[in-house]
C-alpha positions in Angstrom: 0.0 0.0 0.0 1.4 3.4 -1.0 1.2 6.0 1.8 0.3 9.5 0.6 0.8 12.3 3.1 -1.8 15.0 2.6 0.1 17.6 4.5 3.9 17.9 4.8 6.7 20.2 5.7 9.4 19.6 3.2 12.8 20.4 4.7 15.7 21.1 2.4 18.8 20.2 4.4 21.0 21.4 1.5 19.6 24.9 2.1 20.5 24.6 5.8 24.0 23.5 4.8 24.4 26.5 2.5 23.1 28.9 5.1 25.6 27.5 7.7 28.5 28.0 5.3 27.4 31.5 4.6 27.2 32.3 8.3 30.5 30.6 9.0 32.3 32.6 6.3 30.7 35.8 7.5 31.8 35.6 11.1 35.3 33.9 10.9 37.4 33.7 12.9 34.6 33.7 15.5 33.1 30.4 16.3 29.6 29.6 15.1 26.9 28.2 17.5 23.8 27.2 15.6 20.6 27.3 17.7 18.5 24.2 17.2 16.0 24.8 20.0 12.2 24.1 19.5 13.0 21.0 17.4 15.3 23.0 15.2 12.7 25.8 14.7 10.3 23.0 13.6 12.8 21.6 11.0 13.9 18.6 13.1 16.7 19.2 15.7 18.6 16.0 15.0 19.0 16.2 11.2 19.5 20.0 11.4 22.3 19.5 14.0 24.0 16.9 11.9 23.8 19.1 8.9 25.1 22.3 10.5 28.0 20.4 12.2 29.0 18.9 8.9 29.1 22.4 7.3 31.1 24.5 9.8 29.1 24.9 13.0 31.3 24.7 16.1 28.6 24.3 18.8 24.9 23.9 19.2 22.5 25.9 21.3 19.2 24.7 22.8 16.7 26.0 25.3 15.8 23.0 27.5 17.4 20.0 29.1 15.2 17.7 27.2 16.3 19.2 23.9 20.0 18.9 24.9 19.6 15.3 26.0 17.8 14.3 22.8 20.8 15.4 20.8 23.2 13.5 23.0 21.0 10.4 22.8 21.2 10.7 19.0 25.0 10.4 19.2 25.9 14.0 18.7 29.1 14.7 20.6 29.7 18.4 19.7 29.5 21.0 22.5 25.9 21.8 23.4 24.8 24.8 25.5 21.4 24.8 27.3 20.1 28.0 28.8 16.6 27.3 30.2 16.7 25.0 33.3 15.8 25.1 36.9 17.9 24.0 39.9 14.8 22.0 41.0 15.1 19.9 37.9 17.2 16.8 37.6 19.9 18.7 35.7 22.7 16.2 36.8 21.9 14.0 33.8 22.7 16.9 31.5 26.0 17.6 33.2 26.9 13.9 33.2 26.4 14.0 29.4 28.9 16.9 29.1 26.1 19.4 28.3 27.1 23.0 29.2 24.4 24.7 31.4 24.1 28.5 31.4 24.0 30.2 34.8 21.2 32.7 34.8 20.9 33.5 38.5 22.7 33.1 41.8 20.6 30.0 42.5 21.7 28.4 39.3 25.3 29.2 40.2 24.9 27.6 43.6 23.4 24.5 42.0 26.4 24.1 39.7 28.8 24.5 42.5 27.0 21.9 44.6 27.0 19.4 41.7 30.7 20.0 41.1 31.6 19.5 44.7 30.0 16.1 44.7 31.8 15.0 41.5 35.4 16.2 41.8 36.4 13.9 38.9 34.0 15.6 36.5 34.8 18.8 34.6 31.8 21.1 34.7 31.7 23.7 31.9 29.3 26.6 32.2 28.5 29.9 30.6 27.2 32.8 32.7 24.2 34.4 31.0 24.0 38.1 32.0 21.2 40.6 31.7 22.4 43.6 29.7 19.0 45.2 29.2 16.5 42.7 27.9 15.2 42.2 31.5 14.3 38.6 30.9 16.5 35.6 32.0 20.0 36.4 33.1 22.1 37.6 36.0 21.4 41.2 36.9 24.3 43.6 36.9 24.0 44.0 40.7 24.8 40.3 41.0 27.5 40.0 38.4 30.4 40.3 40.9 28.9 37.9 43.4 28.1 35.2 40.7 31.5 35.6 39.0 33.3 35.4 42.4 31.3 32.3 43.5 32.1 30.4 40.4 35.8 31.5 40.3 36.3 30.6 44.0 34.6 27.3 43.6 36.5 26.5 40.5 39.8 27.3 42.2 38.9 25.1 45.2 37.7 22.1 43.3 39.5 22.4 40.1 36.6 21.1 38.1 34.5 24.2 37.2 35.3 26.0 34.0 33.5 29.2 33.1 33.8 29.2 29.3 32.5 32.8 28.9 29.5 35.1 29.3 26.5 35.4 27.0 23.6 37.8 26.7 20.7 38.4 24.4 19.9 41.6 22.4 16.5 43.1 22.7 16.4 45.2 19.5 18.9 43.7 17.1 16.3 43.5 14.4 16.3 47.3 14.6 19.9 48.0 13.7 19.7 51.7 14.4 18.2 51.3 17.9 20.5 52.8 20.5 19.6 50.0 22.9 22.0 47.7 20.9 25.0 49.8 21.7 23.9 50.2 25.3 23.7 46.4 25.7 27.0 45.9 23.9 28.7 48.3 26.3 27.2 46.4 29.2 28.4 43.1 27.8 31.9 44.5 27.4 31.7 45.8 31.0 30.8 42.3 32.2 33.7 40.6 30.4 36.1 43.1 31.8 34.8 42.6 35.3 34.9 38.8 35.0 38.5 38.9 33.9 39.5 41.3 36.6 38.1 38.9 39.1 40.2 36.1 37.7 37.9 34.4 35.2 39.5 33.7 31.8 36.1 33.9 29.8 37.7 32.7 26.6 34.5 32.4 24.5 31.8 35.1 24.8 28.7 35.5 22.7 26.1 38.2 22.2 25.1 38.1 18.6 21.8 36.6 17.5 20.8 36.4 13.8 20.1 40.1 13.1 23.4 41.1 14.9 25.3 38.5 12.9 24.0 40.0 9.7 24.5 43.7 10.6 26.9 44.1 13.5 30.3 42.5 13.1 31.6 44.6 16.0 29.4 42.4 18.3 30.8 39.1 17.2 33.3 38.5 20.1 34.6 34.9 20.1 31.4 33.3 19.0 28.0 34.1 17.5 24.7 32.5 18.1 22.3 32.6 15.1 19.0 30.8 15.0 16.5 32.0 12.4 19.3 32.7 9.8 20.4 29.1 9.9 16.9 28.2 8.5 17.2 30.7 5.7 15.3 33.7 7.0 16.3 37.2 7.9 14.7 38.8 10.9 15.3 42.3 9.4 12.9 44.5 7.5 15.4 45.7 5.0 14.3 43.3 2.2 17.8 41.8 2.0 17.9 38.0 2.0 21.7 38.0 2.6 22.0 35.0 0.3 20.1 32.8 2.7 17.9 30.0 1.4 14.6 29.2 3.2 14.7 25.5 4.1 11.0 24.8 4.8 8.0 24.4 2.5 4.6 23.7 3.9 2.6 21.8 1.3 -0.8 20.0 1.0 -2.4 17.8 -1.5 -5.6 19.1 -3.2 -8.3 16.7 -2.0 -11.4 18.0 -3.8 -12.1 20.2 -6.8 -15.7 21.2 -7.3 -17.8 23.8 -9.2 -19.5 26.8 -7.6 -22.2 29.1 -9.0 -22.7 32.8 -8.6 -24.1 33.7 -5.2 -23.1 30.4 -3.6 -20.9 30.5 -0.6 -18.3 28.2 1.0 -17.1 27.2 4.4 -18.6 28.1 7.8 -21.0 31.1 7.9 -20.7 31.4 4.1 -18.5 34.5 4.6 -17.4 34.4 0.9 -19.7 34.0 -2.1 -18.8 33.5 -5.7 -19.2 36.4 -8.0 -19.2 34.2 -11.2 -19.2 30.5 -12.1 -16.0 28.8 -11.2 -14.3 26.1 -9.2 -13.1 25.7 -5.7 -10.4 23.4 -4.3 -9.9 22.0 -0.8 -6.5 21.9 1.0 -6.3 19.6 4.1 -4.8 22.1 6.5 -6.5 24.1 9.3 -6.0 25.6 12.6 -5.4 22.2 14.2 -2.4 22.0 11.9 -1.0 25.4 12.7 -2.8 27.6 10.1 -4.5 30.2 12.3 -8.2 31.0 11.7 -7.2 34.7 11.6 -5.3 34.0 8.4 -8.6 34.1 6.5 -8.3 36.1 3.3 -4.5 36.4 3.7 -3.3 33.1 2.4 -2.5 32.4 -1.2 -1.4 28.9 -2.2 0.7 28.1 -5.3 -0.2 25.2 -7.5 1.9 24.5 -10.6 3.5 27.9 -10.4 0.1 29.8 -10.1 -1.2 31.5 -7.0 -4.8 31.0 -5.8 -6.5 32.9 -3.0 -7.9 31.3 0.1 -11.6 32.1 0.5 -14.1 31.6 3.3 -13.4 30.5 6.9 -10.3 28.5 7.7 -11.5 25.4 9.5 -10.0 23.0 11.9 -8.9 20.6 9.2 -9.1 22.3 5.9 -9.5 25.5 3.9 -10.8 26.4 0.5 -9.2 28.2 -2.5 -10.8 29.9 -5.4 -9.5 28.5 -8.8 -11.6 30.9 -10.9 -12.6 29.1 -14.0 -9.6 26.7 -13.4 -7.6 27.6 -16.5 -4.7 25.5 -15.4 -6.7 22.4 -14.8 -6.0 21.9 -11.1 -6.9 18.4 -10.0 -7.1 16.3 -6.8 -3.7 15.2 -5.8 -1.9 18.3 -7.1 0.6 19.8 -4.6 -0.3 23.2 -3.1 2.5 25.2 -1.5 1.0 27.1 1.5 4.4 28.8 2.1 7.9 28.1 1.0 10.2 28.3 -2.0 8.1 28.5 -5.2 5.2 30.0 -3.3 4.3 32.6 -0.8 7.2 33.1 1.6 6.9 32.6 5.3 7.9 36.2 5.7 5.2 37.4 3.3 2.6 35.3 5.2 3.8 36.7 8.5 3.5 40.3 7.3 0.0 39.7 6.1 -1.2 38.3 9.4 0.8 40.8 11.5 3.1 38.2 12.9 6.8 37.3 12.4 8.4 34.7 10.2 9.8 32.9 13.3 6.2 32.1 14.4 5.1 31.1 10.9 7.8 28.4 10.4 7.2 27.1 13.9 3.4 26.8 13.3 3.0 23.7 11.1 2.0 20.9 13.4 -1.0 18.6 13.9 -1.3 16.2 10.9 1.7 17.7 9.2 4.4 15.1 8.3 8.0 16.1 7.9 9.9 15.0 4.8 13.6 15.7 4.1 15.5 16.5 1.0 19.3 16.3 0.8 21.7 16.5 3.8 22.1 14.1 6.6 18.7 13.0 7.9 19.2 9.4 8.8 
């Protein structure tokens, strides 16, 4: 029996490989940490990780302990940094697996010190995440000296704690002219200077996310930390794609083509009615699959190189497109690109629904099946 998936995200790992090489060449000699959190921005963390590491990435970044451990369990041995965890969690398994944990508060620093004291034979590598103005997760400036000193003194006493550097996150990097960027960068430099004055070596520090990688080489330090750009998208509103190649297409198979007469409506509440005789087609994607109901009248799918507007309500499982008089003979089984190369871009769809391309590429879910092209996805 042949299995036909009605709804897929098609992931081009060769595009991710190209993007990785572009970013690596851009930032050299700085190291490249590729962020593969949120299941690789919905592209599949494990195949993405293998692809970026084969094409120049030096390290991987994730949000949670589970994400980090999943990579280790898949046999990935490269350095992995995890920055969202709680001292109340069982974080020892991550440290046992040589995962670097970011220290984001005094309590996190104390937890690291306690673990290291109990395992004197184990080298514990950690990065201190400092708050430079985002006011989210990170050690406040009033606590920098205390946290730096605690980790320095504990490392000196036990010999098994290595603070690899400090990291921070920019609030306004997607607005290159925003003065907050320079303010944060100055704070970041101040923290490095303080840490080194207190005796920490801090050999690898990183501040730059995707927009800073693309626009602020003066922020690179010893490593950069792009996420969105790895997957082929720019977070900037300048219209420049920087040579990046989008890696995801969200596609559905046409399930039904049917005629409609003038005055007849389609989908719930009949919010759209035909102005002339024509044809409709049904695409099996809805809000249960990540296409929001509020996207009504904003989606255009591409079939055979031609765009068709979505009409009527977006339902839980499907939506309808207007084929006009169907001059290109669209049929059931034809592939419809909801967004991606060859169709509407994720950035265009995001703009139409007043969202961001990050959210659009993370949206496909539900009955969506992932399929890979190229790269290393075994």
